[in-house]
N, CA, C and O atoms as CSV, one atom per row, in Angstrom:
chain,resi,resn,atom,element,x,y,z
A,1,UNK,N,N,8.043,-4.677,-11.624
A,1,UNK,CA,C,7.964,-3.381,-12.666
A,1,UNK,C,C,6.764,-3.182,-12.974
A,1,UNK,O,O,6.104,-4.184,-13.251
A,2,UNK,N,N,6.059,-1.763,-13.028
A,2,UNK,CA,C,4.743,-1.660,-13.651
A,2,UNK,C,C,5.243,-0.718,-14.571
A,2,UNK,O,O,6.319,-0.120,-14.608
A,3,UNK,N,N,3.967,-0.697,-15.521
A,3,UNK,CA,C,4.334,0.225,-16.697
A,3,UNK,C,C,3.303,1.600,-16.418
A,3,UNK,O,O,2.175,1.587,-15.925
A,4,UNK,N,N,4.147,2.846,-16.938
A,4,UNK,CA,C,3.571,4.182,-16.646
A,4,UNK,C,C,1.952,3.984,-17.020
A,4,UNK,O,O,1.540,3.125,-17.799
A,5,UNK,N,N,1.113,4.955,-16.305
A,5,UNK,CA,C,-0.289,4.899,-16.548
A,5,UNK,C,C,-0.479,5.550,-17.835
A,5,UNK,O,O,-1.456,5.085,-18.421
A,6,UNK,N,N,0.247,6.654,-18.600
A,6,UNK,CA,C,-0.039,7.017,-20.100
A,6,UNK,C,C,0.321,6.086,-21.132
A,6,UNK,O,O,-0.214,6.048,-22.240
A,7,UNK,N,N,1.430,5.186,-20.652
A,7,UNK,CA,C,1.584,4.347,-21.591
A,7,UNK,C,C,0.505,2.988,-21.743
A,7,UNK,O,O,0.218,2.418,-22.795
A,8,UNK,N,N,-0.111,2.580,-20.026
A,8,UNK,CA,C,-1.198,2.105,-20.295
A,8,UNK,C,C,-2.433,2.223,-21.113
A,8,UNK,O,O,-3.121,1.421,-21.745
A,9,UNK,N,N,-2.505,4.289,-20.741
A,9,UNK,CA,C,-3.498,4.370,-21.449
A,9,UNK,C,C,-3.730,4.124,-23.058
A,9,UNK,O,O,-4.707,3.751,-23.708
A,10,UNK,N,N,-2.490,4.475,-23.380
A,10,UNK,CA,C,-2.224,4.407,-24.666
A,10,UNK,C,C,-2.551,2.953,-25.326
A,10,UNK,O,O,-3.206,2.830,-26.360
A,11,UNK,N,N,-2.079,2.019,-24.686
A,11,UNK,CA,C,-2.583,0.670,-25.080
A,11,UNK,C,C,-3.702,0.326,-25.133
A,11,UNK,O,O,-4.108,-0.356,-26.074
A,12,UNK,N,N,-4.600,0.775,-23.977
A,12,UNK,CA,C,-6.050,0.536,-23.993
A,12,UNK,C,C,-6.734,1.522,-25.295
A,12,UNK,O,O,-7.477,0.977,-26.112
A,13,UNK,N,N,-6.471,2.732,-25.381
A,13,UNK,CA,C,-6.966,3.031,-26.267
A,13,UNK,C,C,-6.856,2.713,-27.922
A,13,UNK,O,O,-7.614,2.998,-28.849
A,14,UNK,N,N,-5.610,2.015,-27.872
A,14,UNK,CA,C,-4.956,1.526,-29.066
A,14,UNK,C,C,-5.984,0.213,-29.516
A,14,UNK,O,O,-6.291,-0.054,-30.678
A,15,UNK,N,N,-6.390,-0.460,-28.405
A,15,UNK,CA,C,-6.864,-1.564,-28.375
A,15,UNK,C,C,-8.471,-1.377,-28.901
A,15,UNK,O,O,-8.943,-2.095,-29.782
A,16,UNK,N,N,-9.260,-0.263,-28.200
A,16,UNK,CA,C,-10.448,0.011,-28.169
A,16,UNK,C,C,-10.714,0.954,-29.488
A,16,UNK,O,O,-11.858,1.257,-29.828
A,17,UNK,N,N,-10.044,1.203,-29.894
A,17,UNK,CA,C,-9.947,1.735,-31.525
A,17,UNK,C,C,-10.510,0.792,-32.365
A,17,UNK,O,O,-10.933,1.109,-33.476
A,18,UNK,N,N,-10.557,-0.413,-31.910
A,18,UNK,CA,C,-10.986,-1.398,-32.862
A,18,UNK,C,C,-9.683,-2.316,-33.603
A,18,UNK,O,O,-9.895,-3.024,-34.587
A,19,UNK,N,N,-8.658,-2.213,-33.126
A,19,UNK,CA,C,-7.437,-2.991,-33.295
A,19,UNK,C,C,-7.151,-4.644,-32.828
A,19,UNK,O,O,-7.355,-4.837,-31.629
A,20,UNK,N,N,-6.885,-5.367,-33.304
A,20,UNK,CA,C,-6.978,-6.961,-32.782
A,20,UNK,C,C,-5.800,-6.591,-31.335
A,20,UNK,O,O,-5.109,-5.607,-31.074
A,21,UNK,N,N,-6.007,-7.836,-30.686
A,21,UNK,CA,C,-5.246,-8.064,-29.463
A,21,UNK,C,C,-3.862,-8.358,-29.923
A,21,UNK,O,O,-2.829,-8.070,-29.319
A,22,UNK,N,N,-3.981,-9.036,-31.197
A,22,UNK,CA,C,-2.516,-9.678,-31.352
A,22,UNK,C,C,-1.562,-8.523,-32.152
A,22,UNK,O,O,-0.358,-8.766,-32.231
A,23,UNK,N,N,-2.027,-7.416,-32.676
A,23,UNK,CA,C,-1.698,-6.394,-33.384
A,23,UNK,C,C,-1.626,-5.449,-32.267
A,23,UNK,O,O,-1.082,-4.413,-32.646
A,24,UNK,N,N,-1.986,-5.411,-30.966
A,24,UNK,CA,C,-2.007,-4.456,-29.994
A,24,UNK,C,C,-0.628,-4.888,-29.475
A,24,UNK,O,O,0.316,-4.113,-29.315
A,25,UNK,N,N,-0.606,-6.536,-29.169
A,25,UNK,CA,C,0.439,-6.830,-28.301
A,25,UNK,C,C,2.019,-6.735,-28.591
A,25,UNK,O,O,3.027,-6.591,-27.900
A,26,UNK,N,N,1.691,-6.908,-30.143
A,26,UNK,CA,C,3.114,-7.070,-31.284
A,26,UNK,C,C,3.654,-5.814,-30.954
A,26,UNK,O,O,4.782,-5.782,-30.463
A,27,UNK,N,N,2.681,-4.201,-31.250
A,27,UNK,CA,C,3.291,-3.108,-31.363
A,27,UNK,C,C,3.669,-2.327,-30.021
A,27,UNK,O,O,4.305,-1.275,-30.084
A,28,UNK,N,N,3.382,-2.711,-29.173
A,28,UNK,CA,C,3.325,-2.355,-27.803
A,28,UNK,C,C,4.447,-3.424,-26.894
A,28,UNK,O,O,5.036,-3.048,-25.880
A,29,UNK,N,N,4.540,-4.377,-27.313
A,29,UNK,CA,C,5.111,-5.566,-26.830
A,29,UNK,C,C,5.006,-5.486,-25.184
A,29,UNK,O,O,5.770,-5.202,-24.261
A,30,UNK,N,N,3.467,-5.945,-25.356
A,30,UNK,CA,C,3.082,-6.148,-23.874
A,30,UNK,C,C,2.497,-7.518,-24.521
A,30,UNK,O,O,2.275,-7.778,-25.704
A,31,UNK,N,N,2.287,-8.455,-23.137
A,31,UNK,CA,C,1.553,-9.471,-23.489
A,31,UNK,C,C,-0.081,-9.459,-23.323
A,31,UNK,O,O,-0.677,-8.770,-22.494
A,32,UNK,N,N,-0.673,-10.321,-24.235
A,32,UNK,CA,C,-2.209,-10.027,-24.402
A,32,UNK,C,C,-2.969,-10.094,-22.905
A,32,UNK,O,O,-3.930,-9.377,-22.628
A,33,UNK,N,N,-2.382,-11.066,-21.996
A,33,UNK,CA,C,-2.893,-11.249,-20.706
A,33,UNK,C,C,-2.873,-9.848,-20.212
A,33,UNK,O,O,-3.884,-9.245,-19.854
A,34,UNK,N,N,-1.882,-9.447,-20.212
A,34,UNK,CA,C,-1.621,-7.621,-19.363
A,34,UNK,C,C,-2.692,-6.857,-19.871
A,34,UNK,O,O,-3.526,-6.194,-19.254
A,35,UNK,N,N,-2.526,-7.074,-21.294
A,35,UNK,CA,C,-3.981,-5.784,-22.275
A,35,UNK,C,C,-5.161,-6.451,-21.793
A,35,UNK,O,O,-5.960,-5.583,-21.441
A,36,UNK,N,N,-5.630,-7.613,-21.619
A,36,UNK,CA,C,-6.934,-7.992,-21.435
A,36,UNK,C,C,-7.071,-7.708,-19.525
A,36,UNK,O,O,-8.165,-7.392,-19.059
A,37,UNK,N,N,-6.090,-7.841,-18.798
A,37,UNK,CA,C,-6.548,-7.164,-17.613
A,37,UNK,C,C,-6.640,-5.341,-17.142
A,37,UNK,O,O,-7.251,-4.728,-16.268
A,38,UNK,N,N,-5.854,-5.018,-18.050
A,38,UNK,CA,C,-6.204,-3.522,-18.244
A,38,UNK,C,C,-7.156,-3.274,-18.635
A,38,UNK,O,O,-7.945,-2.805,-17.814
A,39,UNK,N,N,-7.572,-3.410,-19.874
A,39,UNK,CA,C,-8.920,-3.473,-20.355
A,39,UNK,C,C,-10.095,-3.670,-19.340
A,39,UNK,O,O,-10.962,-2.849,-19.041
A,40,UNK,N,N,-9.919,-5.012,-18.856
A,40,UNK,CA,C,-11.018,-5.011,-17.705
A,40,UNK,C,C,-10.979,-4.238,-16.554
A,40,UNK,O,O,-12.009,-4.048,-15.907
A,41,UNK,N,N,-9.826,-3.732,-16.195
A,41,UNK,CA,C,-9.462,-2.547,-14.947
A,41,UNK,C,C,-10.441,-1.287,-15.667
A,41,UNK,O,O,-11.481,-0.839,-15.183
A,42,UNK,N,N,-9.955,-0.974,-16.627
A,42,UNK,CA,C,-10.530,0.236,-17.171
A,42,UNK,C,C,-12.167,0.170,-17.216
A,42,UNK,O,O,-12.833,1.152,-16.889
A,43,UNK,N,N,-12.692,-0.901,-17.588
A,43,UNK,CA,C,-14.098,-1.114,-17.656
A,43,UNK,C,C,-14.881,-0.940,-16.280
A,43,UNK,O,O,-15.880,-0.250,-16.075
A,44,UNK,N,N,-14.100,-1.824,-15.299
A,44,UNK,CA,C,-14.640,-1.809,-13.806
A,44,UNK,C,C,-14.539,-1.112,-13.190
A,44,UNK,O,O,-15.538,-0.839,-12.525
A,45,UNK,N,N,-13.162,-0.245,-12.935
A,45,UNK,CA,C,-13.075,0.922,-11.901
A,45,UNK,C,C,-13.060,2.206,-12.970
A,45,UNK,O,O,-13.487,3.252,-12.481
A,46,UNK,N,N,-12.678,2.261,-14.194
A,46,UNK,CA,C,-12.857,3.476,-14.593
A,46,UNK,C,C,-10.941,4.273,-14.556
A,46,UNK,O,O,-10.879,5.424,-14.987
A,47,UNK,N,N,-10.102,3.872,-14.252
A,47,UNK,CA,C,-8.974,4.175,-14.497
A,47,UNK,C,C,-7.806,3.065,-14.677
A,47,UNK,O,O,-8.015,1.853,-14.724
A,48,UNK,N,N,-6.704,3.612,-14.756
A,48,UNK,CA,C,-5.784,2.344,-14.976
A,48,UNK,C,C,-4.764,2.430,-14.069
A,48,UNK,O,O,-3.742,1.748,-14.148
A,49,UNK,N,N,-4.987,3.233,-13.211
A,49,UNK,CA,C,-3.878,3.197,-11.782
A,49,UNK,C,C,-3.692,1.944,-11.503
A,49,UNK,O,O,-4.347,0.935,-11.767
A,50,UNK,N,N,-2.201,2.220,-10.637
A,50,UNK,CA,C,-1.647,0.720,-10.060
A,50,UNK,C,C,-2.587,0.318,-9.106
A,50,UNK,O,O,-3.200,1.263,-8.609
A,51,UNK,N,N,-2.910,-0.875,-8.667
A,51,UNK,CA,C,-3.959,-1.113,-7.655
A,51,UNK,C,C,-2.623,-1.396,-6.354
A,51,UNK,O,O,-1.514,-1.907,-6.511
A,52,UNK,N,N,-3.163,-0.927,-5.291
A,52,UNK,CA,C,-2.232,-1.130,-4.162
A,52,UNK,C,C,-2.548,-2.512,-3.532
A,52,UNK,O,O,-3.573,-3.177,-3.381
A,53,UNK,N,N,-1.432,-2.641,-3.274
A,53,UNK,CA,C,-1.279,-4.507,-2.561
A,53,UNK,C,C,-1.641,-4.117,-1.398
A,53,UNK,O,O,-1.474,-3.005,-0.897
A,54,UNK,N,N,-2.307,-5.334,-0.814
A,54,UNK,CA,C,-2.644,-5.597,0.816
A,54,UNK,C,C,-2.109,-6.932,0.847
A,54,UNK,O,O,-2.530,-7.732,0.012
A,55,UNK,N,N,-1.240,-7.294,1.690
A,55,UNK,CA,C,-0.646,-8.377,1.901
A,55,UNK,C,C,-1.132,-8.703,3.514
A,55,UNK,O,O,-0.985,-7.891,4.428
A,56,UNK,N,N,-1.634,-9.822,3.643
A,56,UNK,CA,C,-1.592,-10.072,5.121
A,56,UNK,C,C,-0.980,-10.526,5.637
A,56,UNK,O,O,-0.175,-11.327,5.161
A,57,UNK,N,N,-1.108,-10.091,7.474
A,57,UNK,CA,C,-0.072,-10.802,7.863
A,57,UNK,C,C,-0.151,-12.302,8.224
A,57,UNK,O,O,-1.269,-12.758,8.459
A,58,UNK,N,N,1.045,-13.201,8.297
A,58,UNK,CA,C,1.191,-14.393,8.180
A,58,UNK,C,C,0.998,-15.116,9.405
A,58,UNK,O,O,0.109,-15.878,9.786
A,59,UNK,N,N,2.270,-14.598,10.031
A,59,UNK,CA,C,2.425,-15.355,11.562
A,59,UNK,C,C,2.452,-14.079,12.794
A,59,UNK,O,O,2.708,-14.314,13.975
A,60,UNK,N,N,2.221,-13.074,12.394
A,60,UNK,CA,C,2.440,-12.023,13.358
A,60,UNK,C,C,0.904,-11.293,13.667
A,60,UNK,O,O,0.459,-10.449,12.889
A,61,UNK,N,N,0.181,-11.712,14.855
A,61,UNK,CA,C,-0.771,-10.858,15.269
A,61,UNK,C,C,-0.627,-9.286,15.148
A,61,UNK,O,O,0.463,-9.331,15.719
A,62,UNK,N,N,-0.767,-8.102,14.928
A,62,UNK,CA,C,-0.687,-6.960,14.834
A,62,UNK,C,C,-0.883,-6.122,16.354
A,62,UNK,O,O,-0.264,-5.158,16.803
A,63,UNK,N,N,-2.190,-7.052,17.016
A,63,UNK,CA,C,-2.848,-6.288,18.006
A,63,UNK,C,C,-1.897,-7.037,19.235
A,63,UNK,O,O,-1.458,-6.335,20.146
A,64,UNK,N,N,-1.576,-8.714,19.185
A,64,UNK,CA,C,-0.386,-9.135,19.819
A,64,UNK,C,C,0.933,-8.466,20.229
A,64,UNK,O,O,1.416,-8.312,21.351
A,65,UNK,N,N,1.481,-8.036,18.767
A,65,UNK,CA,C,2.585,-7.574,18.721
A,65,UNK,C,C,2.679,-5.782,19.574
A,65,UNK,O,O,3.626,-5.233,20.138
A,66,UNK,N,N,1.354,-5.344,19.338
A,66,UNK,CA,C,1.699,-4.072,19.913
A,66,UNK,C,C,1.220,-4.224,21.261
A,66,UNK,O,O,0.941,-3.125,21.740
A,67,UNK,N,N,1.035,-5.123,21.996
A,67,UNK,CA,C,0.540,-5.506,23.585
A,67,UNK,C,C,1.694,-5.740,23.917
A,67,UNK,O,O,2.107,-5.132,24.904
A,68,UNK,N,N,2.659,-6.740,23.185
A,68,UNK,CA,C,4.123,-7.347,23.332
A,68,UNK,C,C,4.838,-5.990,23.488
A,68,UNK,O,O,5.224,-5.627,24.599
A,69,UNK,N,N,4.995,-5.331,22.521
A,69,UNK,CA,C,5.960,-4.055,22.912
A,69,UNK,C,C,5.591,-3.261,23.491
A,69,UNK,O,O,6.430,-2.395,23.741
A,70,UNK,N,N,4.433,-3.081,23.953
A,70,UNK,CA,C,3.752,-1.560,25.463
A,70,UNK,C,C,4.336,-2.920,26.539
A,70,UNK,O,O,5.378,-2.791,27.182
A,71,UNK,N,N,3.775,-3.764,26.578
A,71,UNK,CA,C,4.592,-4.840,27.845
A,71,UNK,C,C,6.022,-4.787,27.868
A,71,UNK,O,O,6.606,-4.292,28.832
A,72,UNK,N,N,6.568,-5.209,26.985
A,72,UNK,CA,C,8.410,-4.711,27.189
A,72,UNK,C,C,8.953,-4.279,26.240
A,72,UNK,O,O,9.302,-4.780,25.171
A,73,UNK,N,N,9.037,-3.020,26.792
A,73,UNK,CA,C,9.440,-1.645,25.388
A,73,UNK,C,C,10.831,-2.296,25.477
A,73,UNK,O,O,11.173,-2.439,24.303
A,74,UNK,N,N,11.829,-2.773,26.296
A,74,UNK,CA,C,13.169,-2.894,26.141
A,74,UNK,C,C,13.697,-4.014,25.516
A,74,UNK,O,O,14.895,-4.297,25.538
A,75,UNK,N,N,12.675,-4.775,24.857
A,75,UNK,CA,C,12.945,-6.412,24.365
A,75,UNK,C,C,13.581,-6.170,23.073
A,75,UNK,O,O,13.173,-5.344,22.257
A,76,UNK,N,N,14.858,-7.120,22.886
A,76,UNK,CA,C,15.435,-6.860,21.482
A,76,UNK,C,C,14.942,-7.387,20.201
A,76,UNK,O,O,14.236,-8.392,20.287
A,77,UNK,N,N,15.112,-7.036,19.336
A,77,UNK,CA,C,14.250,-7.736,18.115
A,77,UNK,C,C,14.242,-9.055,18.351
A,77,UNK,O,O,13.106,-9.525,18.281
A,78,UNK,N,N,15.207,-9.942,18.641
A,78,UNK,CA,C,15.306,-11.135,18.844
A,78,UNK,C,C,14.504,-12.068,19.916
A,78,UNK,O,O,14.058,-13.215,19.885
A,79,UNK,N,N,14.530,-11.241,20.674
A,79,UNK,CA,C,13.693,-11.795,21.561
A,79,UNK,C,C,11.883,-11.730,21.211
A,79,UNK,O,O,10.972,-12.526,21.438
A,80,UNK,N,N,11.922,-10.734,20.733
A,80,UNK,CA,C,10.466,-10.542,20.504
A,80,UNK,C,C,10.237,-11.894,19.178
A,80,UNK,O,O,9.197,-12.551,19.198
A,81,UNK,N,N,11.046,-12.097,18.374
A,81,UNK,CA,C,10.906,-13.028,17.266
A,81,UNK,C,C,10.952,-14.394,17.852
A,81,UNK,O,O,10.568,-15.332,17.153
A,82,UNK,N,N,11.401,-14.616,19.113
A,82,UNK,CA,C,11.456,-15.815,19.458
A,82,UNK,C,C,10.399,-16.014,20.153
A,82,UNK,O,O,9.931,-17.152,20.101
A,83,UNK,N,N,9.928,-15.321,20.729
A,83,UNK,CA,C,8.398,-15.014,21.248
A,83,UNK,C,C,7.397,-15.470,20.471
A,83,UNK,O,O,6.634,-16.317,20.935
A,84,UNK,N,N,7.213,-14.931,19.013
A,84,UNK,CA,C,6.209,-14.705,17.861
A,84,UNK,C,C,6.629,-16.007,17.026
A,84,UNK,O,O,5.824,-16.400,16.181
A,85,UNK,N,N,7.662,-16.605,17.174
A,85,UNK,CA,C,8.288,-17.811,16.333
A,85,UNK,C,C,8.723,-17.612,14.828
A,85,UNK,O,O,8.566,-18.470,13.959
A,86,UNK,N,N,9.261,-16.436,14.643
A,86,UNK,CA,C,9.792,-15.943,13.243
A,86,UNK,C,C,11.014,-15.431,13.234
A,86,UNK,O,O,11.670,-15.782,14.214
A,87,UNK,N,N,11.651,-14.623,12.374
A,87,UNK,CA,C,12.697,-14.096,12.090
A,87,UNK,C,C,12.611,-12.553,12.473
A,87,UNK,O,O,11.600,-11.852,12.463
A,88,UNK,N,N,13.888,-12.197,12.806
A,88,UNK,CA,C,13.924,-10.605,13.060
A,88,UNK,C,C,13.655,-10.096,12.332
A,88,UNK,O,O,12.983,-9.108,12.628
A,89,UNK,N,N,13.953,-10.340,10.775
A,89,UNK,CA,C,13.659,-9.194,9.827
A,89,UNK,C,C,11.927,-9.413,9.416
A,89,UNK,O,O,11.495,-8.839,8.416
A,90,UNK,N,N,11.237,-10.065,10.056
A,90,UNK,CA,C,9.837,-10.534,10.093
A,90,UNK,C,C,8.918,-9.356,10.989
A,90,UNK,O,O,7.928,-8.702,10.660
A,91,UNK,N,N,9.712,-9.401,12.267
A,91,UNK,CA,C,9.608,-8.398,13.371
A,91,UNK,C,C,9.821,-6.931,13.233
A,91,UNK,O,O,9.272,-6.070,13.919
A,92,UNK,N,N,10.574,-6.762,12.388
A,92,UNK,CA,C,11.178,-5.384,11.727
A,92,UNK,C,C,10.079,-5.145,10.796
A,92,UNK,O,O,9.230,-4.268,10.958
A,93,UNK,N,N,10.127,-5.934,9.847
A,93,UNK,CA,C,9.136,-5.036,8.839
A,93,UNK,C,C,7.465,-4.893,9.493
A,93,UNK,O,O,6.680,-3.969,9.281
A,94,UNK,N,N,7.227,-6.219,10.399
A,94,UNK,CA,C,5.762,-6.092,10.880
A,94,UNK,C,C,5.855,-4.505,11.966
A,94,UNK,O,O,4.810,-3.883,12.158
A,95,UNK,N,N,6.934,-4.100,12.469
A,95,UNK,CA,C,7.091,-2.949,13.548
A,95,UNK,C,C,7.128,-2.124,12.663
A,95,UNK,O,O,6.487,-1.157,13.072
A,96,UNK,N,N,7.637,-1.867,11.338
A,96,UNK,CA,C,7.280,-0.495,10.524
A,96,UNK,C,C,5.980,-0.580,9.498
A,96,UNK,O,O,5.660,0.332,8.736
A,97,UNK,N,N,5.552,-1.368,9.576
A,97,UNK,CA,C,3.815,-1.556,9.208
A,97,UNK,C,C,3.207,-1.070,9.922
A,97,UNK,O,O,2.237,-0.419,9.534
A,98,UNK,N,N,3.560,-1.190,11.473
A,98,UNK,CA,C,2.649,-0.524,12.289
A,98,UNK,C,C,3.004,0.763,12.985
A,98,UNK,O,O,2.349,1.173,13.943
A,99,UNK,N,N,4.029,1.383,12.503
A,99,UNK,CA,C,5.045,2.389,12.467
A,99,UNK,C,C,5.382,2.603,14.236
A,99,UNK,O,O,5.439,3.652,14.877
A,100,UNK,N,N,5.530,1.483,14.595
A,100,UNK,CA,C,6.624,1.263,15.945
A,100,UNK,C,C,7.919,1.525,15.544
A,100,UNK,O,O,8.448,1.008,14.560
A,101,UNK,N,N,8.449,2.337,16.304
A,101,UNK,CA,C,9.666,2.641,15.859
A,101,UNK,C,C,10.696,1.970,17.319
A,101,UNK,O,O,10.158,2.090,18.420
A,102,UNK,N,N,11.974,1.364,17.281
A,102,UNK,CA,C,12.403,0.904,17.967
A,102,UNK,C,C,13.618,1.606,18.543
A,102,UNK,O,O,14.366,0.922,19.241
A,103,UNK,N,N,13.962,3.107,18.304
A,103,UNK,CA,C,14.795,3.705,18.904
A,103,UNK,C,C,14.767,3.926,20.614
A,103,UNK,O,O,13.804,4.273,21.298
A,104,UNK,N,N,15.768,3.695,20.932
A,104,UNK,CA,C,15.574,3.765,22.697
A,104,UNK,C,C,16.000,5.271,23.180
A,104,UNK,O,O,17.098,5.762,22.922
A,105,UNK,N,N,14.949,5.940,23.934
A,105,UNK,CA,C,15.011,7.300,24.676
A,105,UNK,C,C,15.958,7.344,26.024
A,105,UNK,O,O,15.744,6.695,27.047
A,106,UNK,N,N,16.601,7.878,25.892
A,106,UNK,CA,C,17.155,8.158,27.184
A,106,UNK,C,C,16.910,9.207,28.040
A,106,UNK,O,O,17.494,9.271,29.122
């Protein structure tokens, strides 16, 4: 769960007004480490918007997956999962991330 941007801005503004970290933490019920991160982000980036998560692929190489799907478009998810040595759900998530649909067209 992430905090609303307006709430983050209020917390940082309150702290930068000269109040202590402990007092800010007690008033807004946010941990001091979180407040420190927000202040650093505000100083470095100039905003407090939520950072986008970028998670790398672990087992499935996206280029190889695209190549496999174009070579075998009728393959079931389980067959693809066996080929890449992972679970069906991992294949489903990787295909969704690559925006490849599995709908069979007649």
